[in-house]
matplotlib code that plots the C-alpha trace (Angstrom):
import matplotlib.pyplot as plt

x = [0.0, 2.8, 4.5, 1.3, 0.8, 4.3, 3.9, 0.7, 2.3, 5.2, 3.0, 0.9, 4.0, 5.3, 2.0, 1.9, 5.4, 4.5, 1.4, 3.3, 5.9, 3.2, 1.6, 4.9, 5.6, 2.2, 2.6, 6.0, 4.5, 1.8, 2.9, 1.1, 2.4, 5.9, 5.8, 4.6, 7.2, 10.0, 8.8, 8.7, 12.2, 13.8, 14.5, 13.0, 15.6, 16.3, 14.7, 17.1, 17.8, 17.5, 20.2, 18.8, 19.4, 22.3, 21.3, 22.7, 25.8, 24.1, 27.2, 29.5, 26.8, 26.2, 29.9, 30.1, 27.9, 29.8, 33.1, 31.7, 30.4, 33.8, 35.5, 33.0, 33.5, 37.2, 37.7, 36.0, 37.9, 41.3, 40.1, 38.8, 42.1, 44.1, 41.5, 39.6, 41.0, 41.5, 38.4, 38.1, 38.3, 41.7, 42.9, 41.9, 43.6, 46.8, 46.6, 45.9, 48.9, 51.2, 49.8, 50.4, 54.0, 54.5, 52.9, 54.9, 58.1, 57.1, 56.2, 59.4, 61.5, 59.6, 59.9, 63.7, 63.8, 64.6, 65.1, 62.8, 60.8, 63.2, 60.6, 58.5, 56.3, 55.1, 54.9, 52.8, 50.0, 46.8, 45.8, 42.6, 44.7, 45.7, 42.3, 38.6, 38.0, 39.5, 37.6, 37.8, 37.1, 34.0, 32.4, 32.9, 34.3, 35.9, 36.9, 40.4, 41.0, 42.2, 45.4, 49.1, 52.3, 54.4, 57.8, 57.2, 59.7, 58.7, 59.2, 56.9, 54.2, 54.3, 54.1, 51.1, 49.5, 50.0, 48.5, 45.4, 45.0, 45.0, 42.3, 40.2, 40.5, 41.2, 41.0, 43.3, 45.7, 46.0, 46.4, 49.4, 50.9, 50.6, 52.1, 55.2, 56.0, 54.5, 57.7, 57.3, 54.0, 54.0, 54.4, 52.0, 49.2, 49.8, 49.3, 46.1, 44.8, 45.5, 44.1, 43.3, 46.8, 48.2, 46.1, 47.4, 51.0, 50.6, 49.6, 52.8, 55.3, 57.3, 58.1, 59.9]
y = [0.0, 2.3, 1.7, 2.2, 5.6, 6.6, 5.7, 7.6, 10.7, 10.5, 10.3, 13.2, 15.3, 14.4, 15.2, 18.5, 19.4, 18.5, 20.6, 23.5, 23.2, 23.1, 26.2, 28.1, 27.1, 28.2, 31.6, 32.1, 31.4, 34.0, 37.5, 39.5, 37.3, 37.4, 41.2, 41.4, 39.0, 40.9, 44.2, 42.8, 41.3, 44.2, 47.3, 50.5, 52.6, 56.1, 58.8, 60.3, 63.9, 65.9, 68.6, 72.0, 74.0, 76.4, 80.0, 82.0, 83.9, 87.3, 89.0, 88.0, 88.6, 92.1, 92.9, 92.2, 95.2, 97.4, 96.5, 96.9, 100.4, 101.4, 100.3, 102.0, 105.3, 105.2, 104.4, 107.6, 109.7, 108.4, 108.6, 112.1, 113.3, 112.2, 112.6, 115.9, 119.0, 122.4, 124.7, 127.3, 130.1, 128.7, 128.6, 132.2, 133.3, 131.6, 133.2, 136.6, 136.3, 135.5, 138.4, 140.8, 139.6, 140.2, 143.6, 144.6, 143.7, 145.9, 148.9, 148.6, 148.7, 151.7, 153.5, 153.1, 154.7, 158.4, 159.0, 161.0, 159.5, 158.1, 157.8, 161.1, 159.5, 157.0, 159.3, 161.9, 159.5, 159.7, 157.0, 156.3, 154.9, 152.0, 150.4, 150.9, 150.3, 148.7, 145.7, 145.2, 142.1, 143.6, 143.8, 147.5, 148.7, 152.1, 153.7, 155.1, 158.8, 161.4, 162.1, 162.2, 161.3, 163.9, 164.3, 162.7, 160.1, 156.5, 157.2, 160.2, 158.1, 155.6, 158.3, 159.8, 156.3, 155.6, 158.9, 158.3, 154.8, 156.3, 158.8, 156.0, 156.8, 153.2, 153.6, 156.6, 155.0, 151.9, 154.1, 156.0, 152.7, 151.7, 155.0, 154.2, 151.4, 153.1, 152.4, 148.6, 147.8, 144.2, 145.2, 148.2, 145.9, 143.3, 145.9, 147.0, 143.4, 142.9, 146.1, 144.6, 143.2, 146.6, 148.3, 145.9, 146.3, 150.1, 149.7, 147.7, 149.6, 152.3, 155.6, 158.4]
z = [0.0, 0.9, -2.4, -4.4, -2.6, -3.3, -7.0, -7.2, -5.6, -8.0, -11.0, -9.7, -9.2, -12.6, -14.3, -12.4, -13.6, -17.2, -17.1, -15.7, -18.4, -21.1, -19.7, -19.6, -23.3, -24.3, -22.5, -24.2, -27.6, -27.2, -28.5, -25.9, -23.1, -24.6, -24.8, -21.2, -20.0, -21.9, -20.5, -17.0, -17.3, -19.2, -17.0, -18.3, -20.2, -18.9, -21.0, -23.5, -23.0, -26.2, -26.3, -26.4, -29.5, -29.1, -29.2, -32.2, -31.5, -31.7, -30.3, -33.1, -35.7, -34.3, -34.4, -38.1, -39.2, -36.7, -38.3, -41.8, -40.8, -39.4, -42.6, -44.7, -42.8, -42.8, -46.5, -47.9, -45.4, -46.7, -50.3, -50.0, -48.6, -51.7, -54.4, -53.8, -55.4, -53.6, -53.5, -56.1, -53.5, -52.3, -56.0, -56.5, -53.4, -54.4, -57.9, -56.4, -54.1, -57.0, -59.0, -56.1, -55.8, -59.5, -59.5, -56.5, -58.3, -61.3, -59.0, -56.9, -60.1, -61.3, -57.9, -58.2, -61.6, -61.4, -65.1, -67.2, -70.0, -72.6, -75.3, -75.6, -78.2, -75.7, -72.6, -74.4, -75.3, -73.3, -70.9, -72.8, -75.6, -73.2, -73.6, -73.1, -69.4, -66.3, -64.8, -61.1, -59.1, -57.5, -61.0, -61.6, -64.9, -65.1, -68.4, -68.9, -68.4, -70.9, -69.1, -70.1, -68.3, -70.2, -68.5, -65.2, -64.1, -63.3, -59.6, -59.8, -61.5, -58.6, -56.0, -57.8, -58.1, -54.4, -53.4, -55.6, -54.1, -50.6, -51.8, -53.1, -56.8, -57.9, -61.6, -61.9, -59.5, -61.7, -64.8, -63.3, -62.2, -65.9, -67.0, -64.8, -67.2, -70.3, -72.3, -71.9, -73.4, -72.2, -68.5, -69.0, -70.3, -67.6, -64.9, -66.6, -66.7, -63.0, -61.4, -58.0, -57.7, -58.6, -55.9, -53.3, -54.5, -54.2, -50.5, -49.9, -51.9, -50.1, -51.9, -50.0]

ax = plt.figure().add_subplot(projection="3d")
ax.plot(x, y, z, "-o")
ax.set_aspect("equal")
plt.show()
């Protein structure tokens, strides 16, 4: 009896193990069960951190326009220094200064000439034969006068011209300065074509 009971228990245990194995195999073959089993056995993976998008480097981008602006400003400055011509006013001032220097040289030479007129045919002509009128820089045009030098020396002509300039008689002052060099028609005509330079030269020349 004892042996029969032991055999029966062994068979029962064997059958129970077999049934348990079959149930496990069936559960493993089922997809849902397999997924659940895998999920239970596999530890949950840590969530992946997505790196935040880096902010645009606004500082470096903002510096580029600033540098471009600086370069744009500096280039015209250097170019304008070498390429731009002198103003017309400055050119006229330089020309007037040169004319005054030339006129002053002619008047000083005449003021140092104490000789009488060496060509009476030239010294006896009237000033209105020198031309039609004298144009001044202020726009005024004054006709020549019906006056003669006669026997006056070149020095005396300069003294008379200087006195007339001080009186404010610009036209006649220039004509007497021309008469001081009446024997040299080239110089005489140059003085007549630069009346303002002659007036300034008369202010600077010294005649005792």
